[in-house]
C-alpha positions in Angstrom: 148.2 68.8 -20.7 150.8 67.3 -18.0 153.3 69.7 -17.0 155.9 69.4 -14.3 157.8 72.4 -13.1 161.1 71.9 -10.8 162.3 74.7 -8.4 164.6 75.4 -5.6 168.0 74.7 -7.2 171.0 76.8 -6.7 174.4 77.0 -5.2 175.1 75.5 -1.7 178.3 74.7 0.4 179.1 71.2 1.1 177.1 69.9 4.1 174.4 72.4 3.3 170.5 71.7 2.5 168.1 72.6 -0.2 164.5 71.8 -1.0 163.6 71.1 -4.5 159.8 71.5 -5.6 158.1 69.8 -8.5 154.7 71.6 -9.1 152.4 69.4 -11.2 149.6 70.1 -13.5 147.3 67.8 -15.5 147.9 65.0 -13.2 147.4 64.6 -9.5 150.3 63.8 -7.4 147.9 62.1 -4.9 147.3 58.9 -7.2 150.4 58.8 -9.4 153.9 57.6 -8.5 156.4 60.7 -8.8 160.0 60.3 -9.2 163.1 62.3 -8.8 166.2 61.9 -11.1 169.4 63.8 -11.7 171.9 64.2 -14.3 175.7 65.1 -13.0 177.9 66.8 -15.5 179.1 64.6 -18.3 177.1 61.6 -16.8 173.7 59.8 -17.4 170.6 60.6 -15.8 170.2 58.6 -12.6 167.2 57.6 -10.3 167.2 59.3 -6.9 163.9 58.6 -5.2 160.2 58.0 -5.7 157.0 58.3 -3.9 153.8 56.1 -4.6 150.1 57.1 -4.4 149.8 55.3 -1.1 153.0 57.1 0.3 155.6 54.5 -0.4 159.1 55.8 -0.8 162.4 54.5 -2.3 165.8 55.8 -2.5 169.1 55.3 -4.4 171.7 54.3 -2.1 173.8 57.3 -2.9 171.2 59.6 -1.1 169.7 57.2 1.5 169.6 58.9 4.9 170.4 62.3 3.4 167.5 63.1 0.8 163.7 62.9 1.7 160.9 62.8 -0.7 157.3 64.0 0.2 154.2 65.5 -1.1 151.7 67.9 -0.5 148.5 67.1 -2.3 146.7 70.3 -1.6 149.2 71.9 -3.6 149.7 69.1 -6.1 153.6 69.4 -5.4 156.2 66.9 -4.5 159.4 67.8 -2.7 163.0 66.6 -2.3 164.6 67.6 0.9 168.5 67.5 0.5 170.8 67.3 3.4 174.5 66.8 4.2 174.8 67.8 0.4 178.1 66.8 -1.3 179.9 68.1 -4.1 179.1 64.7 -6.0 175.3 65.7 -5.8 176.1 68.5 -8.2 173.6 67.9 -11.0 170.3 69.0 -12.8 167.5 67.3 -11.0 164.1 66.3 -12.8 161.0 65.0 -11.5 159.3 62.7 -13.6 155.4 61.0 -13.8 153.7 59.0 -16.2 156.6 59.2 -18.7 156.4 63.2 -18.5 159.7 65.1 -17.3 160.2 68.6 -16.0 162.8 70.9 -17.4 165.1 70.4 -14.6 166.6 72.6 -11.8 170.3 72.9 -11.3 172.0 72.1 -8.0 175.7 73.0 -7.5 177.4 72.1 -4.2 180.7 73.8 -3.8 182.6 76.1 -1.4 
């Protein structure tokens, strides 16, 4: 049974940083592409970043240069390091793999 569990969300001031985690079970993060998405309030879910099994990464233009995706195969966990956060980054953040989704973690950027 595949499970993805996001954590690390919270309230942060503009310009701050957060690191989200996506802990996987039932699949290996080392051999699967893991993606991060977000859904801002009242908007559709949007792609943020992915990391492939060979470590290639890709980012949405809106977060390029501010967010970094990485993984720890020993912990079977993928991370999303978010820096220089803006109010428009406020959203529920989800990780996904093989058409499975986590429950999401709320990130709120506000002063």
